[in-house]
C-alpha angles and dihedrals in degrees: 000000000000121000115255118260116258119206119211093264091051091053092046091053095043100043114058091187089065089057098049094094088059093060112123092004127114108247128204127188127215105201149139137199095292091055094106137134126240090274091049096252110146111253092236092058093043093053092045088058093060113096092207096056121080107204111201104165146354133216132206125203126206111330092024140265091287096030100257104152125071109195142037119279091021103126132214122221130227115256144166114260104242095212102040101029094225127127117261111206124202119225089188101053130064087346138023096197120061113259126226090258092052091049091051089064096072148024098205126035117203112202114204107168127148108224130198097217095249129119092223094060104103098216090080091053089051088053090054092048094051092047090052092049093044090052091050094048102036095249126150122237126198121186113210095209127229133181124278098234092204090057128212103319116119123213142162142037116305121246110266123228112276094028096092113135142144086284093042112055097171149327100308132119121262091260107042104175097218135117122238090258092052092046088055090057091050093048090052091051095041094049095035092235123179100211136143098243134169135174120214093210125213120253120224099007106167098196095171096043122112140261095028101031091197103356115077093236113199092015104064129038117240112235119187107256086195129011096261095045098086103153149000093270091062089049091054093050098037098091086067106027093051087075088070087075085074094047134073091238117100115253090201099269104153091039131085092251106051118178092013095085143028138199149127139215093253105048130090102227094189090056091044091053092048091051091049091053093048097045103045112353092167089067091063098064125127099030144061123242123206133185111238144174120220141164116212114220091209143002121036115015091359112188093010127113110245130196112214152133130267122209112220119202100148105095138060092279090071111110109199099197093043100046112101110179097175093056091043092057093043087053091051089054091047092050092052091048092049093048096042110020093185098046109135093237104156120072116228109206143104110290125190092339094310115122105168104053129062114260092232090058094047089050093052096040093238140028092259098102093047092045090053092049092048095045106093090199097052116103131192091269093066094053092042092053095056095038097049090052091054092044094052091047093052093047088057094045097050096051091087091059104046112121096178122054 
């Protein structure tokens, strides 16, 4: 029988020798709702129960320490924790980078955030920002590592220079294939930071083992790291379906399966699916697609019956190495554009505090994906050529930072 997987927080709690460097130092925790131990105790409460840890503050990323906010650009306030009596600072409120006053509240920051393995997910940008602040102010950062539920595969165009944003932390593809601890190592190298940094690595992470391929399915409970990340299947599809946030199509917010499906009241999903299969069938491998009807209760197309497609990656037909969610979603956009050239596909609104650039471009880290979709002469080979080059370059770059092989 294999030993159970231990996340970074579990090891820190179980191994007193790991905690010895924290003795006599003020410790803060950056966490969210999925920051729980193996027995589902929130990491903040578990650390507070240790007599050799002096908790002085806590931080929450987007959606809050306890997961109180549903949508993008809905901010969380600072507050005083009623049980522990320590300040809880929001890094998605009045500021997104820690202020000098926030940094004065601790000596060591423990980062215990469950990521989804996607560049767009703002928790990795928050990690970058706290590393930059820690380097500037001489603070220590430890990442309590957790699995990348999307596993090691790499996919998507890399972010281009000048396109950095809160949803674009650096020049990596959409699906980066690293853990938070490994990403920290890459940020430090990429940004040339002089910071006291340590990763409390996982023990027993079987990142190539089925059926989870990164997530220890059947062994650890899935807790939503953000309100619309309800399960492993969403995490698998997210590197593609997140692009829907820059489109007029519903991504399923307001349904029970957000970011596993897409649709709108005015599209013919059956025709879209047929066009996808005709245009680039090789981009649909590793999953099953199903025509659906749904009615969002809030967000885009709320209260309207939508025709759409659901991406199924939850049964034995899922092929981890073959599934390419970013290409699949790009293909769906292309199919709609080919069927309805004048369809108002791209959403024009402020996105993650950016007002002058289209959301779809911010999400992809350049206009290249949108331009490919909108170019009637561009075939799958053009997008593949640029993307494969970026993917190979990233796979070579990340080798130096892999902690689990």
